[in-house]
N, C-alpha and C positions, 0 to 999 in steps of 0.2 A: 504493500500500500504506500502510495507516495506521501511525502510529507504534507502536501497540501490537503490531501484527503484526511490524513490523521488530524491535522489542525481543525478541519471542518467538523469532523466527528467529535473531537474533544470539546470544541466550542458548543456543539449541539448538546453534548452530554452535560456540560457545565450549565448551559441554559436550562435544560430540563431539571437539573438538580436545584437550581435557583428557584425555578417556578414551583417545583415540588415543595421546597422549603417555605416559599412565600404562601403557597396554598395551605400548608400545614400551620403556618403562623396565623393566617386569617381564620382558619377553621377553629384552631384551639382558642384564639382570643375572642372571636365573634360568636361562634355557633355552639361551643361546648357548654352544657349547663354549668352554672357557676354559683349555685345557692347552697348554703350549708344548713338550712333549717329543715325540720321534719314536717311542720304544719303545712297546710295547703297554701297559705299566704302569710306574708309578714308586713307589718305596718311601719312605714318610715315617715318621720316628721323632720322636715328641714326648716329651720327657723329663718325668719326675715333677717337678711344681712349675712347669712352664713357664707363662708368661703369653702373652697374645695376640700381643704383639710377637715373642716367640720363635717362635710358630707361623708368623707372617707371614715371618719370616726363613727358616724351613725351607722354606716353600712358594714363596718368590719366584722361584727358578730354574725352577719347574715350571708357573707360571701366567702367562698373557699379560697379563691385566688385573687387577692386584692391588687396584686401587681398587674395582672392581665386586665382587670377592670380599669385600672388607672390608665393603661395604655389606650384602651378603646375609648374611654371618656375623653382623653386628650385629642385623639384622632377626630372625634366627633365634636370637638370644641365645646364640650359641656362646661368646663371650669369657668368659661367666660359667659355662660348662659344659665347660671344656677337660679332656680325658682323656688320660692318658699311654698310650703304647703304640706298636705298629707298625701302620701303616695303608697301604693300597694305593689309589692313584688310577689309574684307567684312562684311557687316551688318549681325548680327546673328551668327557670329563665336563664338565658345566656347574657353575656355582657352587653350585647347590642340591645336586647330587649330591656335590660335593667336601666340602661341610660335613657332609652325612650320613655320608660315608665316614670322616671323621676324628673324628666324634663317636660313632659306634656300631659301628665296624668293626675293633676291635683284633684283629689276626690273629697267631696264633703264628708264631714263626720256627723253623727247623730248627737245633737245636744238636747239634754233633758233637764228640766228644773220644775220644781213645785214646792209649795208650802214654805217658801222662804219668808222669814219674819220681817226682814228689812233689806234694803238694797245692798247693805254691806254683806249680808249672807248670800244674796244672789251673785254679787261680784265674786265672792269666794268660790261659789259653785261653778261659775263660768270659767274662772281661772284654772280650775282642775280639768276642764274639758277642752279649752281653746288655748291658743298661743299666748295672748296678752295676759298680764298679771292682774290681780284683783284691784290694785290701786288705779290702774289705767281704766278698767271698767267702771270703777266707782267715780273717778273724775269725769268720765264721759256722761254718766247718769246724772251728775250734779251740775253739768255744764248749763249755764244760763241760756245760751243760744238754743240748745237742744230743748230745754223746758219750754221756752217761749215759742219755738217752732211748732211744738205739738200741744200747746195750751195745757201744760202740766205744771205742777208745783213740786217742791222738794218733798211735800207730804204725799202727793198723789202719784209720784213718778212710778211707783211699783205697779200702778194700774196699766202701764204700757206693756207689761210682760205677762202674756197669757200662758199659764203653765201647760206645757205640751212637749212633744218631741219634734225637733226641727232639723232639717238638713242645712248645715252651715259649713262654710270653708273654715278649716282649722286656723288659718292665719288671717281671718277677718279682723279688721280694726274695730275697736270698741265703738267708734262712731258709726261705722257701717252696720255693726250688729244692732245698735239702737234703732237705726232706720229700718232695718229688716224686721225688727220686732214690732215697729209701728205698722208696717205693712201687714204683718200677720194679725195684729190687733184689729186693724181695719177690716180684714176678711172675717174675723170672728164676729165683729159687730155688724152682722148682715142686717138686711131690712127688717126681718122678723124680730130679732133681738132689740134692735134700735126702737122699733115701734112699741114693744113691750115696756121698755124703760121709760119711754115718753108717756105711756099710759099710766105709769106709776108716778109720774111727775118727778122722776129722778134722772140725774145725769149718769153717764156710763161709769164715771168715777164713784159716784154715790152707790150705784148698784154693786160695784166691786167691793167697796168699803163695808157695805152691809153684808155682803156674801162672806167676807172675812170673819165677821162676828158669828154668823150662822155656822161656819165651818169650825170655829173654835168651840162653839156650844155643843155640837154633836158630831161624832165620828161616823154616825150611821147615815149613809147617803140617802136612804129611803125616808129618813125622818126630817131631812133638811127643809123640804118644802113646807112642812108643818111648822117648824121653828121659824122659818122666814115669815110665815103667815102671822105669827105672834107679833113680830116687829113691825110688819106692815100695818097691822091693826093699831099698834101703839102710835105709829107715825100719823095715822089718819085721825086719831082723836087728840093728838097733841101731847101724848104722854112722853116722858123721858124713856129712852131705850133701856136704861138700867141693866146693862150687860156686864156681867162680871169679867169676861175676858178683856174688856176695854180698861177696866180698873187695873188688872194685872199688867197690861201693856203700859199704862200710865206710870205705874210704880217702877217698872224696868227702865222706862224712858227717863224719868226724873232721877233715878239712881245711876243712870248711865251704865247699867249692868244687865245685859240681856242673857247672861248665863245663870242668873239666880233662878231657883226653883220655888215657885209660889203655889202651894197646894191648897191654901185656904185664904179667902178674901176676908180680911178683918174690917170691922166697922170703920176704923180710923182711915182705911184706904179709900173709903167712899168720899172722903173730903179732899182727896188729892187734887191740887189745882192744875189740871191738864186738859186741853181741848179734847183729848181722847177719852176722858172720864165721862161716860154717859150717865152717871148718877148726878154729876154736877152741871153738865152742859147738855142742852137739848139738841136734838137732831143727830144726824149721822156724823161721825168723826171726820176730820179733814183729809184723812187718808186711811188705807187699809192697815189693820193691825197684824196682818199676815198676808201672804199671797194665796188667795182662795183658788181652789181648783175649779174646773169648768162645771162640775156637778153642783157646786155651791152657788156659782153665778146663775146658772139656770134654775136653781131652786128659788132664788129671789125673783127672777123674771117669771117663773111659773109657780109662784107661791100657792099654798093650799088655802082656799077660802074657808074660814071657820070663825067662831066667836070667842076664841081663846085669847087671853091677854097675859097669861102667866104660865110658867112651867118650872119644874124642879126635877131633879134626878129621881128615877124610879128605882127603888131599892129591891123590887121583886123581879125586875127585868133589866138587868144591868146594861148600861150603855144607852138606854132609852129614857124618856121623860114622861112624867105625869103632867097633863095640861089642865088649866083651870080657866073658867070664864069670869070669875070674880075673885076679889081678894080673900073673902072668907073661905072659899073652896081651896084657894092656893095655900092659905095658912095651914089648913088641915093636911095638905100634901107635904108642906114644908115641915110641919111638926113630926110627921112620920119619918121624914128623911133625917131630921135632927136626932130623933130617938135611935135610929139605926146607927148614925155616926157615933153617938155616945156609947153604944154597945161595943163599937170597934175601938174604943179608947182613942 
């Protein structure tokens, strides 16, 4: 074989080897599965402002070969196009798929909240589910421009947040979260609910504030319309609401201590000077004493019509209440409750 032929063959062989090597490199870096977890999928959270090293640190427990991922990510120019959010990596994904998933696949998370006593508690709950911290959420909820925009006050701001489950982007800003919740609240207050509130001559905020009292009074969902009916009856005849949960809230608020446990309302508490104390001030409090769930709100809007004005805990059917049409009947029920309490020391 001539030298020329040998050179040509050698060159071809070298080319084939280079091509084979390149093909192997591409295959092993791009198309070989590179996940190290056993579950069907893994959740990845990339913070706002994160750099590539932060991403690598987040991914390191989930990837077998971090070096090959690094190579592919740089080839695809991912380090200069990092996006914050919540991403999902499926078991068996290769490097190419992983990069695509964390670059283009920001997926909403399910955010849940209910029965929060104050916006401080709500802010804390949100911070456990979303990227922003509790102080950022709290600051946004107290922002004067936000309150003015949606015709809210610092007392009624909790009314903007209807307890439910929502799909929210994990890296949503607190301001955009507030706006989203107003949109959801607006959907909740459909024509039917709005009309019912108007027929009661109550604002949406007053309905929610009254619903908060109803919820605190009874944990039994089926009893809430009946309890709501008592308060509606009192409002109609100009009676004070005289709701013990508002007294408890007043004491916690005045003491600036919402961690205290108050199991009995003392007579001296009834004199606490707070707009939330419905023994001292007429009408519905300026804001909710807790975040009522939807069943409580609808219990007010669909209150049970009856002639009861009083109720006290039923000692023969725990969790429920005995209702009375007049004070004499109520006192008999109350005495029965007091006797039972005394027996329990």
